[in-house]
Structures are given as C-alpha cells and as structure tokens.
Residue frames relative to the residue before (quaternion, step in Angstrom):
aa qw qx qy qz dx dy dz
M 1.0000 0.0000 0.0000 0.0000 0.00 0.00 0.00
I 0.4653 0.3353 0.4835 0.6613 3.00 -2.37 -0.47
E 0.1559 0.6329 -0.7576 0.0346 3.05 1.67 3.04
W 0.1375 0.7876 -0.5957 0.0776 3.66 0.37 1.07
V 0.9646 -0.1208 -0.0807 0.2199 3.19 -1.46 0.25
V 0.9480 -0.0103 0.0997 0.3022 3.28 -1.43 0.51
L 0.8347 -0.1278 0.1914 0.5003 3.41 -0.99 -0.82
A 0.5168 0.5204 -0.4588 0.5016 3.56 1.06 -0.20
I 0.7056 0.4374 -0.3549 0.4299 3.57 0.81 -0.43
V 0.7312 0.4226 -0.2422 0.4776 3.45 1.00 -0.79
V 0.7943 0.3230 -0.1568 0.4900 3.48 0.80 -1.21
L 0.5737 0.5716 -0.3991 0.4298 3.66 0.99 -0.58
A 0.6541 0.5158 -0.2989 0.4656 3.35 0.88 -0.91
T 0.6840 0.5211 -0.2644 0.4368 3.40 0.97 -0.98
I 0.6258 0.5484 -0.2874 0.4743 3.50 1.13 -0.95
T 0.7566 0.3511 -0.2302 0.5013 3.57 0.93 -0.66
I 0.4031 0.6987 -0.4999 0.3154 3.43 1.09 0.53
G 0.4714 0.6473 -0.5244 0.2896 3.41 -1.26 0.37
I 0.3889 -0.7098 0.5111 0.2892 3.64 -0.91 -0.29
E 0.4841 -0.6025 0.5021 0.3880 3.66 -1.06 0.45
P 0.5708 -0.6076 0.4385 0.3356 3.43 -1.09 0.91
E 0.7193 -0.4170 0.3154 0.4573 3.58 -1.49 0.20
E 0.7486 -0.4691 0.2625 0.3881 3.47 -1.25 0.44
E 0.7125 0.4678 -0.2941 0.4324 3.56 0.85 -0.98
A 0.7109 0.4843 -0.2466 0.4463 3.63 1.29 -0.56
K 0.3906 0.7856 -0.4286 0.2156 3.64 1.29 -0.20
S 0.7476 0.3548 -0.2542 0.5006 3.54 0.96 -0.84
E 0.6758 0.5240 -0.2796 0.4366 3.74 1.09 -0.04
L 0.7924 0.3022 -0.1862 0.4962 3.56 1.00 -0.51
E 0.0284 -0.7863 0.6172 -0.0005 3.57 -1.21 0.46
V 0.6171 -0.5821 0.4202 0.3222 3.49 -1.20 0.60
S 0.0560 -0.8431 0.5320 0.0546 3.58 -0.78 1.00
R 0.7945 0.0682 -0.0463 0.6016 3.49 1.32 -0.44
L 0.0856 -0.8106 0.5774 0.0473 3.55 -1.13 0.48
T 0.0593 0.8004 -0.5899 0.0884 3.68 -0.41 1.13
G 0.3700 0.7166 -0.5275 0.2672 3.43 -1.19 0.48
T 0.5047 -0.6660 0.4804 0.2664 3.61 -1.29 -0.15
V 0.0861 -0.7158 0.6850 0.1046 3.65 -1.23 0.32
I 0.2068 -0.7016 0.6676 0.1391 3.50 -1.10 0.96
L 0.2914 -0.7329 0.5828 0.1957 3.59 -0.69 1.15
S 0.0215 -0.8467 0.5307 -0.0311 3.60 0.15 1.32
T 0.7019 0.4402 -0.2806 0.4846 3.69 1.06 -0.26
R 0.5758 -0.5786 0.4277 0.3883 3.54 -1.24 0.41
S 0.6524 0.5099 -0.3456 0.4415 3.57 0.98 -0.70
S 0.6507 0.4378 -0.3906 0.4820 3.73 0.81 -0.44
M 0.6250 0.4946 -0.3955 0.4564 3.64 0.79 -0.35
D 0.6430 0.5310 -0.2868 0.4715 3.61 0.90 -1.04
A 0.6610 0.5714 -0.3002 0.3826 3.48 0.83 -1.12
L 0.7163 0.3869 -0.2077 0.5423 3.60 1.31 -0.80
G 0.6662 -0.5497 0.3251 0.3851 3.69 0.98 0.34
F 0.6263 0.5941 -0.3196 0.3907 3.45 1.39 0.04
D 0.0943 0.8419 -0.5122 0.1413 3.52 1.13 0.93
G 0.7137 0.4224 -0.3060 0.4675 3.78 0.90 -0.50
F 0.6617 0.5312 -0.2785 0.4499 3.64 1.22 0.11
E 0.5826 -0.5644 0.4479 0.3760 3.69 -1.12 0.58
T 0.5392 -0.6042 0.4904 0.3221 3.36 -1.32 0.48
D 0.6816 0.4934 -0.3623 0.4008 3.60 -1.37 0.05
A 0.2863 0.7206 -0.5521 0.3065 3.61 1.01 0.60
L 0.3651 -0.7497 0.5187 0.1887 3.56 -1.12 0.71
A 0.1127 -0.7674 0.6251 0.0871 3.71 -0.76 0.93
T 0.1410 -0.7755 0.6127 0.0577 3.52 -0.80 0.97
L 0.1239 -0.8403 0.5277 0.0053 3.72 -0.46 1.08
D 0.0556 0.7488 -0.6592 0.0407 3.42 -1.23 0.84
L 0.1216 0.8609 -0.4570 0.1879 3.37 0.20 1.41
E 0.2224 -0.7743 0.5758 0.1395 3.67 -0.93 0.67
S 0.1947 -0.7996 0.5660 0.0483 3.52 -1.00 0.88
H 0.0332 0.8177 -0.5720 0.0562 3.68 -0.84 1.07
P 0.4437 -0.6743 0.4935 0.3240 3.63 -0.91 0.70
V 0.0635 -0.8116 0.5807 0.0056 3.43 -1.09 0.85
F 0.1319 -0.7144 0.6681 0.1607 3.62 -1.35 0.02
S 0.2299 -0.7722 0.5713 0.1565 3.62 -1.20 0.41
E 0.2430 -0.7122 0.6454 0.1316 3.50 -1.39 0.64
G 0.6631 0.5186 -0.3822 0.3812 3.50 -1.23 0.57
C 0.5401 0.5731 -0.4571 0.4134 3.64 1.06 0.24
G 0.3674 -0.8059 0.4362 0.1589 3.41 -0.30 1.49
D 0.8215 0.2697 -0.1192 0.4881 3.69 1.14 -0.59
C 0.4184 0.6905 -0.4791 0.3444 3.41 1.28 0.70
S 0.3563 -0.7370 0.5276 0.2270 3.57 -1.03 0.66
S 0.7596 0.0687 -0.1868 0.6192 3.68 1.24 0.16
T 0.6583 -0.5358 0.3663 0.3812 3.60 -1.26 0.36
P 0.4245 -0.7008 0.5080 0.2658 3.66 -0.62 0.85
R 0.0283 0.8009 -0.5980 0.0151 3.54 -0.91 0.87
G 0.1412 0.8023 -0.5715 0.0990 3.57 -1.13 0.48
V 0.5735 -0.5663 0.4785 0.3486 3.55 -1.06 -1.04
K 0.0642 -0.7630 0.6315 0.1222 3.51 -1.04 0.50
V 0.1922 -0.7720 0.6057 0.0098 3.46 -1.05 1.17
S 0.1634 0.7948 -0.5735 0.1130 3.68 -0.69 0.95
G 0.3106 0.7289 -0.5678 0.2233 3.48 -1.29 0.41
S 0.6711 -0.5393 0.3719 0.3471 3.47 -1.38 -0.20
V 0.0902 -0.7677 0.6316 0.0594 3.68 -1.18 0.61
V 0.0624 -0.7897 0.6103 -0.0014 3.55 -0.40 1.23
I 0.1116 -0.8053 0.5808 0.0413 3.61 -0.72 1.27
T 0.0492 -0.8220 0.5669 -0.0204 3.63 -0.66 1.10
D 0.7037 0.4017 -0.3082 0.4984 3.62 -1.18 -0.07
L 0.3385 0.6875 -0.5713 0.2939 3.66 0.76 0.84
I 0.0207 -0.8003 0.5990 -0.0158 3.53 -0.83 1.13
D 0.2565 -0.7936 0.5179 0.1903 3.56 -0.56 0.95
D 0.7730 -0.4249 0.2465 0.4014 3.66 -1.30 -0.17
I 0.6950 0.3694 -0.2452 0.5660 3.50 1.45 -0.16
G 0.6573 -0.5974 0.2903 0.3560 3.58 1.20 0.49
R 0.4946 0.6353 -0.4795 0.3490 3.57 1.12 0.19
L 0.4257 -0.6918 0.5442 0.2100 3.53 -1.29 0.94
G 0.0119 -0.8122 0.5832 0.0046 3.59 -1.01 0.81
R 0.1748 -0.7582 0.6172 0.1168 3.54 -1.28 0.16
V 0.0586 -0.7755 0.6277 0.0338 3.64 -1.15 0.62
E 0.2049 -0.7413 0.6359 0.0641 3.54 -1.19 1.04
A 0.0420 0.8134 -0.5758 0.0710 3.56 -0.48 1.16
Q 0.3323 -0.6600 0.6440 0.1980 3.49 -1.51 0.38
L 0.0974 -0.8188 0.5658 -0.0017 3.47 -0.98 1.09
S 0.0602 0.7862 -0.6150 0.0047 3.54 -0.79 0.86
I 0.0324 -0.7981 0.6011 -0.0265 3.52 -1.03 1.01
T 0.0669 -0.8036 0.5914 0.0012 3.47 -0.77 1.12
Y 0.0515 -0.7973 0.5999 -0.0426 3.55 -0.62 1.09
L 0.0034 -0.8006 0.5962 -0.0600 3.69 -0.72 1.17
R 0.1019 -0.7498 0.6466 0.0960 3.53 -1.34 0.48
E 0.2014 -0.7111 0.6490 0.1803 3.45 -1.28 0.58
Y 0.2463 -0.7941 0.5517 0.0652 3.51 -0.70 1.26
Q 0.3799 -0.6633 0.6119 0.2029 3.49 -1.30 0.83
A 0.7359 -0.0649 0.0463 0.6724 3.53 1.08 -0.95
D 0.8071 -0.3043 0.2093 0.4606 3.61 -1.27 -0.20
D 0.8206 0.2497 -0.0096 0.5139 3.38 1.00 -1.12
F 0.6429 0.4736 -0.3039 0.5197 3.60 1.43 0.49
I 0.1820 -0.8112 0.5546 0.0354 3.53 -0.69 1.11
V 0.2079 -0.7895 0.5702 0.0915 3.58 -0.70 1.00
R 0.8408 0.0037 0.0461 0.5394 3.65 1.03 -0.68
E 0.0726 -0.8002 0.5940 0.0398 3.62 -0.95 0.67
W 0.1472 -0.7522 0.6397 0.0573 3.49 -1.25 0.76
L 0.0268 -0.7496 0.6612 -0.0147 3.49 -1.10 0.65
V 0.0118 -0.7607 0.6475 -0.0429 3.64 -0.86 1.15
V 0.0041 -0.7984 0.6009 -0.0371 3.62 -0.69 1.11
D 0.1289 -0.8051 0.5789 -0.0091 3.50 -0.59 1.47
W 0.0064 0.8102 -0.5855 0.0270 3.78 -0.42 1.08
E 0.0232 -0.8103 0.5851 -0.0238 3.50 -0.31 1.32
A 0.2547 0.7797 -0.5238 0.2297 3.35 -0.47 1.57
G 0.6762 -0.4999 0.1963 0.5043 3.41 0.93 1.29
D 0.8587 -0.0865 0.0404 0.5035 3.69 -0.69 -0.86
A 0.6613 0.5459 -0.2578 0.4452 3.40 1.42 -0.31
S 0.3729 0.7559 -0.4262 0.3284 3.52 1.62 0.07
Y 0.1159 0.7618 -0.6322 0.0812 3.28 -1.46 0.69
E 0.2170 -0.7482 0.6086 0.1507 3.62 -1.42 0.19
I 0.0937 -0.7930 0.6011 0.0337 3.47 -0.86 0.95
D 0.1076 -0.7618 0.6386 0.0162 3.66 -0.82 1.05
L 0.0339 0.8074 -0.5870 0.0488 3.44 -0.78 0.96
V 0.0160 -0.7989 0.6010 0.0193 3.69 -1.03 0.81
I 0.0998 -0.7527 0.6498 0.0361 3.67 -0.93 0.87
E 0.1587 -0.7234 0.6702 0.0480 3.44 -1.19 1.15
H 0.2055 -0.7969 0.5671 0.0325 3.43 -0.89 1.15
D 0.1579 0.7695 -0.5924 0.1786 3.60 -0.45 1.22
P 0.3848 -0.3359 -0.7887 0.3420 1.53 -0.64 2.52
P 0.7204 -0.3953 0.3742 0.4299 3.52 -1.42 0.05
R 0.4459 -0.6604 0.5586 0.2303 3.49 -1.27 0.93
W 0.3060 -0.7614 0.5510 0.1519 3.48 -0.89 1.11
I 0.0530 -0.7973 0.6001 0.0381 3.52 -0.85 0.84
P 0.2727 -0.8118 0.5063 0.1020 3.55 -0.16 1.21
N 0.5973 -0.6169 0.3941 0.3277 3.53 -0.94 0.77
D 0.7162 0.4441 -0.1814 0.5068 3.52 1.05 -1.02
R 0.3179 0.8162 -0.4632 0.1349 3.78 1.00 0.02
Y 0.6321 0.5520 -0.2972 0.4554 3.43 1.36 -0.84
V 0.6658 0.5132 -0.3636 0.4015 3.47 0.81 -0.83
A 0.5946 0.5436 -0.3956 0.4409 3.73 1.00 -0.47
A 0.6531 0.5726 -0.3133 0.3841 3.73 0.94 -0.90
F 0.8165 0.3034 -0.0701 0.4861 3.57 1.15 -0.91
V 0.1644 -0.7667 0.6040 0.1427 3.60 -1.07 0.31
D 0.5230 -0.6577 0.4465 0.3075 3.46 -1.10 0.90
V 0.0711 0.7467 -0.6610 -0.0214 3.57 -1.17 0.71
D 0.7320 -0.3806 0.3030 0.4771 3.52 -1.28 0.01
G 0.8615 0.1476 -0.1293 0.4683 3.50 -0.80 1.07
G 0.8473 -0.0786 0.0595 0.5218 3.60 1.09 0.09
K 0.5136 -0.6245 0.4427 0.3876 3.54 -0.90 -0.77
E 0.2144 -0.7645 0.6044 0.0648 3.56 -1.19 0.61
S 0.5360 -0.6391 0.4482 0.3216 3.62 -1.08 1.08
R 0.4053 -0.7145 0.5004 0.2736 3.52 -1.12 0.73
S 0.8163 0.0865 -0.0158 0.5709 3.57 1.08 -0.59
G 0.6864 0.4595 -0.2963 0.4795 3.80 -1.11 0.10
P 0.7842 -0.3138 0.1900 0.5004 3.62 -1.11 -0.33
W 0.5370 -0.6479 0.4205 0.3392 3.60 -1.01 0.69
I 0.0041 0.8117 -0.5790 0.0774 3.41 -0.83 1.07
M 0.0062 -0.7889 0.6131 0.0411 3.69 -0.79 0.83
V 0.1298 -0.8034 0.5805 0.0262 3.55 -0.97 1.00
E 0.2505 -0.7830 0.5354 0.1936 3.58 -0.31 0.94
S 0.6778 -0.5459 0.3425 0.3538 3.49 -1.26 0.56
L 0.5395 -0.6075 0.4481 0.3730 3.66 -1.03 0.60
I 0.0763 0.7904 -0.5979 0.1096 3.58 -0.77 1.09
G 0.8322 0.0055 -0.0304 0.5537 3.62 -0.83 1.06
G 0.7089 -0.4683 0.3019 0.4325 3.82 0.80 0.74
T 0.7584 0.3226 -0.2833 0.4904 3.65 1.00 0.25
L 0.2604 -0.7605 0.5916 0.0617 3.48 -1.26 0.53
D 0.0709 -0.8166 0.5613 0.1144 3.60 -0.67 0.77
A 0.1512 -0.7726 0.6166 0.0090 3.55 -1.08 1.00
R 0.0530 0.7597 -0.6481 0.0052 3.57 -1.02 0.74
G 0.2092 0.8004 -0.5448 0.1368 3.60 -1.13 0.32
C 0.5837 -0.6007 0.4414 0.3217 3.58 -1.32 -0.39
L 0.4645 -0.6094 0.5445 0.3412 3.57 -1.19 0.49
P 0.5441 -0.5469 0.5140 0.3751 3.51 -1.29 0.47
G 0.7703 0.3299 -0.3058 0.4519 3.42 -1.25 0.92
N 0.6432 0.5106 -0.3732 0.4317 3.69 1.06 -0.32
F 0.2275 -0.8277 0.5045 0.0927 3.67 0.16 1.25
F 0.7028 0.4591 -0.2922 0.4581 3.66 1.13 -0.36
C 0.5935 0.5742 -0.3430 0.4477 3.56 1.27 0.11
D 0.2095 0.7558 -0.6038 0.1423 3.62 -0.90 0.92
E 0.7544 -0.4166 0.2527 0.4398 3.56 -1.26 -0.19
S 0.6713 0.4655 -0.3051 0.4895 3.55 1.25 -0.21
S 0.6708 0.4491 -0.3114 0.5014 3.67 1.13 -0.07
Q 0.7085 -0.3977 0.3695 0.4508 3.57 -1.43 -0.08
S 0.4092 -0.7200 0.4922 0.2682 3.72 -0.82 0.83
D 0.4610 -0.6281 0.5169 0.3546 3.59 -0.97 0.46
I 0.8153 0.1989 -0.0271 0.5431 3.52 0.73 -1.08
S 0.0125 -0.7885 0.6077 -0.0941 3.40 -1.06 1.12
L 0.1498 0.8414 -0.4945 0.1581 3.58 -0.10 1.21
T 0.2097 -0.7401 0.6209 0.1506 3.47 -1.46 0.42
A 0.1658 -0.7770 0.6038 0.0656 3.60 -0.74 1.03
S 0.2195 -0.7426 0.6239 0.1053 3.53 -0.95 1.04
F 0.1504 -0.7662 0.6167 0.1001 3.56 -0.98 0.82
V 0.0818 -0.7618 0.6409 0.0469 3.42 -1.34 0.55
E 0.6250 -0.5002 0.3823 0.4615 3.73 -1.08 0.03
A 0.6092 -0.5883 0.3639 0.3878 3.45 -1.00 0.90
R 0.2788 -0.7703 0.5673 0.0837 3.62 -1.06 1.08
T 0.5820 -0.5691 0.4341 0.3859 3.62 -1.24 0.33
P 0.4680 -0.6925 0.4550 0.3074 3.64 -0.70 0.80
T 0.2975 -0.7268 0.5816 0.2122 3.48 -1.17 0.56
Q 0.5104 -0.6654 0.4578 0.2952 3.49 -1.44 0.19
V 0.0442 -0.7954 0.6019 0.0563 3.40 -1.06 0.82
Q 0.6460 -0.5226 0.3917 0.3953 3.56 -1.33 0.24
H 0.3686 -0.7133 0.5235 0.2852 3.65 -0.64 0.90
P 0.5940 -0.5920 0.4262 0.3391 3.58 -1.19 0.77
A 0.6362 -0.5704 0.3624 0.3721 3.50 -1.13 0.54
A 0.5146 -0.6525 0.4497 0.3274 3.56 -1.08 0.76
W 0.3376 -0.6697 0.6187 0.2341 3.64 -1.21 0.58
Q 0.1081 0.7743 -0.6233 0.0161 3.38 -1.46 0.72
Q 0.5351 -0.6371 0.4205 0.3617 3.61 -0.99 0.46
M 0.4086 -0.7284 0.5092 0.2077 3.46 -0.91 1.12
A 0.3989 -0.7325 0.5118 0.2060 3.47 -1.01 1.05
G 0.6592 0.5069 -0.3980 0.3875 3.62 -1.25 0.62
T 0.3607 -0.6904 0.5660 0.2701 3.43 -1.28 -0.16
F 0.1864 -0.8144 0.5488 -0.0272 3.50 -0.63 1.27
D 0.1998 0.7758 -0.5426 0.2527 3.54 0.46 1.41
D 0.2427 0.8163 -0.4957 0.1705 3.61 0.38 1.21
G 0.5709 -0.6577 0.3500 0.3449 3.59 1.30 0.20
Q 0.6093 0.5220 -0.3390 0.4913 3.57 1.41 -0.08
T 0.2201 -0.7497 0.6100 0.1319 3.58 -1.15 0.68
P 0.4416 -0.6937 0.5038 0.2644 3.60 -0.81 1.02
T 0.2944 -0.8205 0.4776 0.1094 3.63 -0.92 0.76
E 0.6171 0.6287 -0.3660 0.2999 3.59 0.95 -0.71
L 0.6986 0.4021 -0.2047 0.5553 3.68 1.21 -0.52
A 0.3420 0.7807 -0.4910 0.1800 3.61 1.14 0.13
S 0.5939 0.5732 -0.3666 0.4294 3.62 1.16 -0.60
M 0.6548 0.4834 -0.3385 0.4721 3.61 1.06 -0.63
R 0.5611 0.5925 -0.3514 0.4591 3.65 1.26 -0.62
E 0.6979 0.5165 -0.2582 0.4237 3.50 0.89 -0.93
L 0.6458 0.5095 -0.3330 0.4610 3.58 1.19 -0.41
L 0.6619 0.4686 -0.3021 0.5011 3.73 1.25 -0.11
R 0.5210 -0.6167 0.5277 0.2642 3.45 -1.52 0.56
L 0.0004 0.8392 -0.5428 0.0336 3.50 0.42 1.28
G 0.2123 -0.7667 0.5937 0.1206 3.55 -1.33 0.55
E 0.8121 -0.2168 0.1023 0.5320 3.70 -0.77 -0.60
E 0.5976 -0.5414 0.4434 0.3914 3.54 -1.25 0.49
V 0.2768 -0.7366 0.5947 0.1646 3.52 -1.24 0.51
E 0.4581 -0.7322 0.4299 0.2630 3.56 -0.77 1.09
D 0.7137 0.3601 -0.2505 0.5461 3.63 0.90 -0.88
T 0.0442 -0.7996 0.5947 -0.0700 3.39 -0.70 1.32
N 0.0544 0.7878 -0.5994 0.1313 3.43 -0.51 1.41
P 0.0865 -0.8577 0.5057 0.0333 3.66 0.31 1.17
W 0.3348 -0.6730 0.6075 0.2566 3.47 -1.33 0.52
C 0.1026 0.7803 -0.6146 0.0534 3.51 -1.19 0.75
P 0.6755 -0.4499 0.4015 0.4243 3.47 -1.26 0.31
V 0.5245 -0.6463 0.4241 0.3570 3.65 -0.87 0.81
T 0.2747 0.7142 -0.6304 0.1307 3.67 -0.88 0.81
G 0.5444 -0.6140 0.4796 0.3107 3.59 -1.25 0.17
D 0.4449 0.6970 -0.4613 0.3215 3.58 1.34 0.06
E 0.4901 -0.6633 0.5156 0.2323 3.38 -1.50 0.83
V 0.4172 -0.6942 0.5237 0.2641 3.67 -0.97 0.87
L 0.2092 -0.8011 0.5495 0.1119 3.54 -0.69 1.16
A 0.7903 -0.0275 -0.0035 0.6121 3.73 0.95 -0.36
A 0.1218 0.7809 -0.6121 0.0276 3.49 -1.20 0.49
Q 0.1246 -0.7801 0.6121 -0.0343 3.43 -1.35 0.73
A 0.0177 0.7996 -0.5989 -0.0421 3.63 -1.05 0.54
W 0.1352 -0.7781 0.6106 0.0593 3.48 -1.34 0.59
E 0.5495 -0.5558 0.5067 0.3637 3.56 -1.38 0.48
V 0.2177 -0.7418 0.6282 0.0882 3.60 -1.28 0.69
S 0.4103 -0.6955 0.5163 0.2851 3.66 -0.82 0.98
S 0.4854 -0.6468 0.5378 0.2382 3.46 -1.33 0.78
S 0.8046 0.2912 -0.1341 0.4998 3.67 0.99 -0.30
G 0.8194 0.3181 -0.2032 0.4313 3.57 -1.05 0.52
G 0.4143 0.7257 -0.4467 0.3195 3.57 1.45 0.12
P 0.5579 -0.6022 0.4487 0.3533 3.63 -1.23 0.37
V 0.4085 -0.6457 0.5723 0.2978 3.62 -1.41 0.33
F 0.2815 -0.7344 0.5969 0.1585 3.68 -0.71 0.94
S 0.3066 0.7366 -0.5645 0.2116 3.63 -0.52 1.11
P 0.1548 -0.8732 0.4591 0.0526 3.42 0.66 1.40
L 0.8545 -0.0947 0.0628 0.5068 3.61 -0.62 1.02
R 0.2159 0.8189 -0.5261 0.0769 3.62 0.99 0.45
T 0.6152 0.5497 -0.3960 0.4032 3.68 0.88 -0.59
W 0.6362 0.5304 -0.2729 0.4893 3.52 1.24 -0.97
L 0.6337 0.5229 -0.2957 0.4874 3.52 1.08 -0.86
D 0.6871 0.5126 -0.2713 0.4377 3.55 0.82 -0.85
A 0.5713 0.6552 -0.3491 0.3499 3.47 1.31 -0.71
I 0.8410 0.2122 -0.1404 0.4774 3.64 0.78 -0.72
G 0.6550 -0.5823 0.3440 0.3371 3.51 0.95 0.57
L 0.5444 0.5166 -0.4495 0.4844 3.59 1.07 0.42
P 0.5818 -0.6882 0.2954 0.3173 3.57 -0.96 0.63
S 0.1832 -0.7643 0.6018 0.1416 3.43 -1.08 0.70
S 0.3699 -0.7323 0.5544 0.1398 3.60 -1.37 0.55
S 0.0391 -0.7732 0.6327 -0.0201 3.50 -1.26 0.75
F 0.0174 0.7640 -0.6377 0.0964 3.61 -0.95 0.91
T 0.0993 -0.7606 0.6412 0.0239 3.37 -1.34 1.04
P 0.2564 -0.8268 0.4637 0.1888 3.56 -0.13 1.14
G 0.2528 -0.7531 0.5870 0.1561 3.54 -1.07 0.78
G 0.7368 -0.3653 0.2929 0.4877 3.59 -1.34 -0.13
G 0.3007 0.7501 -0.5510 0.2082 3.44 -1.42 0.48
T 0.5217 -0.5592 0.5037 0.4018 3.54 -1.04 -0.93
W 0.1913 -0.7206 0.6563 0.1155 3.49 -1.34 0.89
T 0.0090 0.7894 -0.6137 -0.0094 3.53 -0.86 1.01
E 0.1701 -0.7556 0.6299 0.0579 3.29 -1.49 0.58
A 0.0355 -0.8095 0.5858 0.0159 3.59 -0.95 0.80
E 0.1502 -0.7882 0.5839 0.1235 3.55 -1.02 0.63
F 0.2113 -0.7521 0.6230 0.0394 3.47 -1.16 1.08
D 0.6079 -0.4583 0.4341 0.4816 3.60 -1.29 -0.10
G 0.8733 0.0771 -0.1268 0.4641 3.47 -0.72 1.31
W 0.8230 0.0323 -0.1063 0.5571 3.70 0.92 0.03
E 0.2819 -0.7705 0.5552 0.1363 3.53 -1.42 0.19
C 0.1362 -0.7710 0.6150 0.0936 3.65 -0.97 0.36
A 0.1216 -0.7572 0.6397 0.0518 3.57 -1.30 0.70
S 0.0177 -0.7924 0.6084 0.0411 3.69 -1.08 0.45
L 0.2961 -0.6853 0.6469 0.1553 3.40 -1.45 0.46
L 0.0634 -0.8155 0.5751 0.0136 3.55 -0.58 1.04
D 0.4721 -0.7081 0.4414 0.2844 3.52 -0.85 0.85
E 0.7248 -0.4550 0.2894 0.4289 3.66 -1.12 0.04
N 0.6129 0.4484 -0.3318 0.5596 3.57 1.43 -0.11
G 0.6031 -0.5825 0.4153 0.3527 3.70 0.87 0.00
A 0.5025 0.6473 -0.4119 0.3985 3.56 1.35 0.11
L 0.4785 -0.6330 0.4921 0.3581 3.63 -1.10 0.63
S 0.2230 -0.7318 0.6320 0.1239 3.42 -1.33 1.01
L 0.8340 0.0658 0.1130 0.5361 3.42 1.00 -1.34
G 0.0793 0.8218 -0.5631 0.0371 3.62 -0.58 0.76
I 0.0141 0.7814 -0.6230 0.0311 3.41 -1.05 0.95
S 0.0102 -0.7940 0.6061 0.0453 3.64 -1.03 0.69
L 0.1874 -0.8126 0.5515 0.0207 3.47 -1.06 0.77
R 0.0985 0.8015 -0.5719 0.1444 3.69 -0.28 1.22
C-alpha cells in the first residue's frame, strides 16, 4: 500500500498473501497463520524497513498470526468497524552493511486493519495501524482513509485479479504471483516484489509463504485508533517538515498555501512546524499498495485515488503527520509516523 511506507509495503502485502478458499468455503474459512520468507530484493523494500545503509537481498522470515477483530470507541461511526489484526515475529538476516559486516534483527510486528461499512459491499472509512518494534528502528504508522462517495467492494473482485492455471491461480497483471490450491487447510503462495524487474516465474521467488486456514472465529475487540481533528491556529514558521516528504513526492503538488490547518491524531502536543500545498484535481496516482498480493490470500486490501484539494504536513516533538483535504476542507487521507 499507500506505495507508502515500510513494512506495510513488504510485510503487510506479505501478511495478506494467500488466496481465498474455494467457492463453497468462502464464508467458512479464514486465515489464522502466515509463515514463510521474503527476500528484500529491491532498494525500496530495504529502505522502507530502515536499512538504507545495507545491501539489498536481506532475508525476512515471518511467523505471524491473524485474528478477526472489531473496535469500539469510534464516536462518529455509523457502524462498528471490523477487520483483522496480524501480529508476530519477523527475523531479518543476511544484513550486510557498507563495509561488509553481517547483521541480524529480531522484530515484533503488529498490523491492525479496520473498515467502516455503509452496507455489506460499500466502505466509508479505513484505518491501518502498523507497529514495528525493532530497537532503534522502531516506529508506528497510523493511516486513515475517508471515502466520499463510499468505495464499492464487489464480492468477486478476487476472481478478476487471477487466472486459473494447472495446480492453482496466477496473477493477471502486476508482479508475478502463483498461488497453489488450498489443500489440508493450508495454501502456498510465491512470487515477486513490485519493482524487481529480474524476478519472474523462471527465477527465484522473492516471496514464499504458507497461509493456514481455520473455520471462521468470533471477532475480538481492539482499541479504536485515535481520532483525527483539525489543528487550531496558524503555523507560518517558514520551516518544512521532512519525515513524510516521500508521501509528498507521490502527489501532484502545486503552489504553497499560506493558511495551514493540518489534520492530525488528537494529542496535546505543540506543532513545531507546518506547511501546506495545493493538490491538482487530475492526473494523480492511484494508491493501491501491493493490492494483487493482498487479494491473493483473502485478507483485505486498500485503494485510494486522491482528488484535488490541499496537502498539509505538521511536525511535533518526535513525530509527524500529514493529511489530504478535499476541496471542501474535509479529510480524505491522513497518515502519521512516530
């Protein structure tokens, strides 16, 4: 996803890998565990995890559990948000720095993804919280997407993304992905990371995963992500926040805007710096991080097409947030990094 950040790019995609079960089992089975490996073969996948000073091709070994969840505490939701939480260990080996030293990192990953539905197949809001615990390289990402009009999710969207082949299904477009048929409650998936132009069905796969399925379980409650609100005041200090500059580069930005009113998660922290830019209403990118991989195992994927409006960024002590406001000043997209 949002090809924004980090592990949400390498691991979220990975975590949502797999394939929806056969037609007759769709409503009865769900992913319970995901194990396997990811070769961080691209520069962007290494940089996203904070390994910008290391050579590519480090190996990430995953052991993650998945549970259905719902949240309470959303003050303006018309329905109870529900989704999935994936958590577990990620061990990264074969880390080689610029002078040839070999390293290893053991991390804990937690990803919570929630949707607010207007009806069974229309989504009005999405939340994503990624917590990456890896010592000095730890961080937390909070993302919220508002859909106006609501985003339609057809029940057969998975069918259009893959084509039947001997022994399973293969992706129609994007990175090459092969998913073997569900046998004995497990499903195997292998394929390529986006951006690795040397990876295909005839080469070594970047990603090799096994998804385990169980009968659908009762969702458990999780804490709802922090509410977002518009910051009061004028923040014209001549400084430009830097931590989310990569997101800024993905948008079609215009002139700077003098009146800066950023949206951020509710805290009592003081704004240290802020800046805003106009956003073109046409020709912008579609944010759909690793959607083919996410579609592959039946865990939810996200897609967002920014329209015109204003992009704002704000810097606090130890964290930053950014938001895309539509032409009426309403929040469309928000992301914070701390």
